[in-house]
C-alpha positions in Angstrom: 0.1 -0.1 -0.1 1.3 3.4 -0.9 1.1 5.4 2.3 0.7 8.7 0.3 -2.2 7.7 -1.8 -5.7 8.1 -0.4 -8.0 5.0 -0.4 -11.5 3.8 0.3 -11.8 0.5 2.3 -14.3 -2.3 1.6 -15.0 -4.7 4.5 -17.0 -7.8 4.2 -16.6 -11.3 5.3 -17.9 -12.6 1.8 -15.1 -12.4 -0.9 -17.9 -12.3 -3.6 -19.5 -9.2 -2.2 -16.0 -7.5 -1.9 -15.2 -8.3 -5.5 -18.5 -7.1 -6.7 -18.1 -3.8 -4.8 -14.5 -3.4 -6.4 -15.8 -3.8 -9.8 -18.6 -1.5 -9.4 -16.3 1.1 -7.8 -13.1 0.7 -9.9 -13.7 3.4 -12.5 -15.2 5.8 -10.0 -12.2 5.5 -7.7 -9.5 5.7 -10.7 -11.2 9.0 -11.8 -10.5 10.5 -8.2 -6.9 8.9 -7.8 -8.2 6.6 -5.0 -7.0 3.2 -4.3 -9.4 0.5 -3.3 -8.4 -1.6 -0.3 -10.4 -4.8 0.9 -10.6 -6.6 4.1 -12.6 -9.9 5.0 -13.1 -9.0 8.6 -13.4 -6.0 10.9 -10.1 -7.1 12.6 -8.3 -6.9 9.2 -9.9 -3.6 8.4 -8.6 -2.1 11.6 -5.2 -3.5 10.9 -5.2 -1.7 7.4 -6.3 1.6 9.1 -3.7 1.2 11.8 -1.1 1.1 9.1 -2.4 4.1 7.1 -5.6 5.4 8.5 -4.6 9.0 7.9 -4.9 8.2 4.0 -8.5 6.6 4.5 -11.3 8.7 3.0 -14.4 6.4 3.1 -15.1 2.9 4.8 -17.8 0.6 3.5 -18.6 -2.1 6.0 -21.1 -5.1 5.9 -23.2 -5.3 9.0 -23.3 -9.0 9.7 -19.9 -10.1 10.2 -18.4 -12.8 12.6 -16.3 -11.7 15.7 -17.2 -8.1 15.3 -20.3 -6.9 13.4 -20.4 -3.7 11.2 -21.8 -1.4 13.8 -19.1 -2.2 16.3 -16.5 -1.9 13.7 -17.7 1.5 12.4 -18.1 2.9 15.9 -14.3 1.9 16.6 -13.6 3.6 13.3 -15.3 6.8 14.4 -13.5 6.8 17.8 -10.1 6.1 16.1 -10.4 8.0 12.9 -13.4 10.7 13.3 -12.3 12.1 9.8 -13.3 8.9 7.9 -16.7 8.8 6.4 -18.4 5.5 7.0 -21.2 3.5 5.1 -23.0 0.7 6.3 -23.9 -2.3 3.9 -26.5 -4.6 4.9 -29.0 -7.1 3.7 -31.0 -7.3 6.9 -33.6 -5.1 8.5 -31.9 -5.2 11.9 -33.2 -1.8 13.1 -31.5 -2.1 16.5 -28.1 -2.6 14.9 -28.6 0.1 12.1 -29.7 2.5 15.0 -26.4 1.6 16.7 -24.5 2.3 13.6 -26.4 5.7 13.1 -25.4 6.7 16.7 -21.7 5.7 15.8 -21.9 8.5 13.2 -22.2 6.6 9.7 -22.9 8.9 6.8 -25.6 6.5 5.1 -26.3 2.9 4.8 -26.9 0.8 1.6 -29.1 -2.3 1.3 -28.1 -5.6 -0.5 -28.6 -6.1 -3.3 -27.6 -2.6 -4.1 -28.5 -0.4 -7.3 -25.4 0.4 -9.3 -26.2 4.0 -9.8 -27.4 4.5 -6.2 -24.2 3.0 -4.8 -22.0 5.4 -6.9 -24.4 8.3 -6.1 -23.8 7.5 -2.3 -20.1 7.2 -2.7 -20.0 10.7 -4.6 -22.0 12.3 -1.7 -19.7 10.7 1.0 -16.7 11.7 -0.9 -17.7 15.2 -1.3 -18.7 15.4 2.4 -15.4 13.9 3.4 -13.5 16.5 1.1 -15.4 19.5 2.4 -14.8 18.4 6.0 -11.2 18.0 5.2 -10.8 21.4 3.5 -12.7 22.8 6.5 -10.4 21.1 9.0 -7.5 22.3 7.1 -8.6 25.9 7.1 -9.4 25.7 10.9 -6.0 24.2 11.5 -4.3 27.2 9.5 -6.5 29.9 11.4 -5.5 28.2 14.8 -1.9 28.1 13.7 -2.0 31.9 12.9 -3.8 32.7 16.1 -1.2 30.7 18.2 1.7 32.7 16.5 -0.3 35.9 16.9 -0.5 34.8 20.7 3.3 34.2 20.9 4.1 37.5 19.3 1.6 39.4 21.4 3.1 37.9 24.6 6.5 38.7 23.4 5.6 42.3 22.4 3.7 43.0 25.8 5.9 41.2 28.1 7.2 43.7 30.5 10.7 43.6 32.0 9.6 43.8 35.4 11.8 46.2 37.4 13.8 44.7 40.2 13.5 46.6 43.5 14.3 46.1 47.3 11.0 48.1 47.9 8.1 46.6 45.8 7.7 43.2 44.2 5.7 43.1 40.8 4.0 40.1 39.3 1.9 40.0 36.1 -0.1 37.2 34.7 -2.1 37.0 31.5 -4.7 34.5 30.2 -6.4 35.2 26.6 -9.7 33.5 25.9 -9.3 29.8 25.3 -8.7 28.8 21.8 -8.2 32.4 20.5 -4.5 32.6 21.9 -4.3 36.5 21.8 -6.6 39.2 23.0 -7.1 42.7 23.9 -5.7 43.0 27.5 -2.6 45.5 27.9 -0.2 45.5 30.9 3.2 47.1 31.6 5.5 48.3 34.4 7.8 51.0 33.6 10.6 52.4 35.7 10.2 56.3 35.8 13.1 57.0 38.1 14.5 56.2 41.4 12.0 54.6 43.5 9.1 55.7 41.1 7.3 53.1 38.9 4.6 53.3 36.3 1.8 50.7 36.4 -0.4 50.4 33.3 -3.5 48.0 32.6 -6.0 48.2 30.0 -8.6 46.3 27.9 -9.3 46.8 24.4 -12.9 46.1 23.3 -13.4 42.8 21.7 -11.2 39.6 21.4 -8.7 37.9 19.1 -6.4 39.4 16.6 -8.3 42.7 16.2 -8.0 43.5 19.9 -4.5 42.1 19.9 -3.6 44.5 17.0 -4.7 47.6 19.0 -2.4 46.4 22.3 0.4 46.2 19.8 -0.3 49.9 18.8 -0.4 50.9 22.5 2.8 49.2 23.1 4.5 51.0 20.3 3.3 54.5 21.1 3.0 54.6 25.0 6.7 54.6 26.0 8.3 56.0 22.6 5.8 58.9 22.2 4.9 59.8 25.8 7.0 58.2 28.8 10.4 58.8 27.1 9.6 62.2 26.0 9.0 63.3 29.6 12.7 63.2 30.0 12.6 62.8 33.8 9.7 65.3 34.4 6.8 64.4 36.7 4.5 61.9 35.4 0.8 62.8 35.7 -1.5 59.7 35.3 -4.5 62.1 34.5 -2.6 63.9 31.7 -1.2 60.6 30.2 -4.8 59.3 29.9 -6.0 62.5 28.4 -3.0 62.2 25.8 -3.7 58.5 25.2 -7.4 59.2 24.3 -6.7 62.0 22.0 -4.0 59.8 20.4 -6.2 56.7 19.8 -8.9 59.0 18.4 -6.4 60.2 15.9 -5.1 56.6 15.3 -8.6 55.3 14.5 -10.2 58.3 13.1 -11.1 56.6 9.8 -12.2 53.4 11.5 -15.2 52.3 13.6 -15.2 53.4 17.2 -12.7 51.6 19.3 -13.2 51.7 23.1 -10.4 51.0 25.5 -10.4 50.9 29.3 -7.1 51.9 30.8 -5.8 52.6 34.4 -2.5 54.4 35.1 -0.7 54.6 38.5 2.7 55.8 39.8 4.1 54.1 42.9 6.4 56.4 44.6 8.4 54.6 47.3 9.9 57.8 48.7 6.6 59.2 49.7 4.8 55.8 49.9 2.1 56.8 47.8 0.0 55.7 44.7 -1.1 58.5 42.3 -3.5 57.1 39.9 -6.0 57.8 37.2 -8.8 55.6 35.8 -10.3 55.6 32.1 -13.2 52.9 32.6 -11.2 50.2 34.2 -12.2 48.1 37.1 -11.3 49.8 40.4 -8.1 48.4 41.6 -7.9 46.6 45.2 -5.3 46.9 48.0 -5.0 44.1 50.3 -4.2 45.3 53.7 -3.8 43.1 56.8 -6.1 40.6 55.1 -8.8 43.0 54.3 -9.4 44.3 50.6 -10.0 48.0 50.2 -11.5 49.1 46.7 -9.8 52.3 45.4 -12.7 54.3 44.0 -11.1 56.1 41.2 -13.2 56.5 38.0 -13.3 58.1 34.7 -14.9 57.7 31.2 -13.3 55.0 28.7 -10.9 55.9 25.9 -12.7 56.5 22.7 -16.0 57.9 24.0 -14.9 61.7 23.4 -12.0 63.0 21.6 -11.4 65.4 24.5 -11.5 64.1 28.0 -10.0 65.2 31.2 -9.0 62.5 33.7 -8.8 63.3 37.5 -6.2 62.0 39.9 -6.2 60.5 43.4 -3.6 59.8 45.7 -3.5 56.8 48.2 -1.1 55.9 51.0 0.8 52.8 50.7 1.9 50.8 53.8 4.5 48.1 54.4 3.2 44.7 53.2 0.4 46.2 51.2 -0.7 44.3 48.0 -1.9 46.4 45.1 -4.1 44.3 42.7 -5.0 45.6 39.2 -7.1 43.4 37.0 -9.3 43.5 33.7 -12.8 42.6 33.8 -12.5 39.0 32.6 -11.6 38.1 36.1 -15.0 38.9 37.5 -17.4 38.9 34.5 -17.2 35.1 34.0 -20.8 34.5 34.2 -22.2 37.8 32.7 -23.0 36.1 29.5 -25.4 34.0 31.2 -27.1 36.8 32.8 -25.1 36.5 36.1 -23.8 39.8 37.8 -20.0 40.4 38.0 -18.4 38.7 41.1 -17.4 40.8 44.0 -13.7 41.2 43.8 -12.9 41.9 47.6 -13.8 38.7 49.0 -11.8 36.9 46.3 -8.7 38.9 47.1 -9.3 38.5 50.8 -9.6 34.8 50.5 -6.1 34.5 48.7 -3.0 34.9 50.8 -0.1 36.6 49.0 2.6 34.2 48.2 3.9 31.5 45.6 1.6 31.3 42.5 -0.4 34.3 43.9 -2.1 34.9 40.5 -2.9 31.4 39.8 -4.6 31.0 43.0 -6.6 34.2 42.3 -7.8 32.9 39.0 -8.9 29.5 40.7 -10.8 31.3 43.4 -12.6 33.4 40.9 -13.7 30.3 39.1 -14.8 28.7 42.2 -16.7 31.5 43.1 -18.5 31.7 39.6 -18.9 28.0 39.5 -17.7 28.3 36.0 -15.1 25.9 34.4 -13.2 28.4 32.4 -12.9 32.1 31.8 -15.0 33.8 28.8 -12.9 36.9 28.3 -9.1 37.7 28.6 -7.9 38.0 32.0 -5.0 40.0 33.3 -3.7 40.5 36.9 -1.0 42.8 37.7 0.1 43.0 41.5 2.6 45.0 43.4 3.7 44.3 47.0 5.1 47.0 49.0 8.2 45.3 50.9 
């Protein structure tokens, strides 16, 4: 058997039936460059598939065979090679066995004695179905590979070089929507100067490549066009968000509206303070002595108006405080089903800071929601004051 040539497999315990089927189908198979392989038992058919099942297109099996009947055989074929199109051949009106074969996923069944034109017509339909499924699977595989690559590139682009400090410990974790591999969450930590750190977290509307593309734009412009241009001058989170809002309006002036929620904060260890401004992001939380305190700083999302001013608030930071910034995917797990967002404070209070802190936060949120997985991109950025 040429492993590179695709084939159809005929399985029947009667040699005369196998020979008759081969004669009926030889011209049809040749026109499609298909080889015809035969087996006189289900066991022999499985052996053929084991050695080259990836090249099999269609399997035709008799129902009544010793050792293993056709419905059992086709069920095994379905489980082992779900892409193979199967047809049941029977001369009996055994409804129970036919029903079993249908549950196993057969494409159709043929009655003995068969009509030649009907046989070829059914084979053609099965062949077309298999080809369409193969092309669709190939296309989906290509799309998935592209999404995986986009996810790898996005993580490489967004991955911050977390500053090392004796006064604060930073952690960041990002999980895109399952099967999309990339998404619209943005995160960064930038050293502004001695004992001063800029924390950024944002969420672009939507999922997948479109949202990931916008995060790439954010990464490209924020440091090069704004942070670096400050040249050591004091950083104002409110002024930064106003600039970013105007900049994104300009960037997408010829496109449909693009909403981005964003939070910017400066940790100043010399004054033990957090100066922050918010553009529609979830309120951050400070975990202090086991109690969660939500920082109520608000503002409209970027993209709503081309000119927006953002206010700033200043909060005191104490030794052992843990600042937790997060995107809405962490708490809106069941919102698509009509459930309200989770309360973040109990989740933060339940999880002690330490090893794998973010993973345990993710797990606590899932347990609280009763859902098996997140339905949106999730990012958590934390800073512990040492």
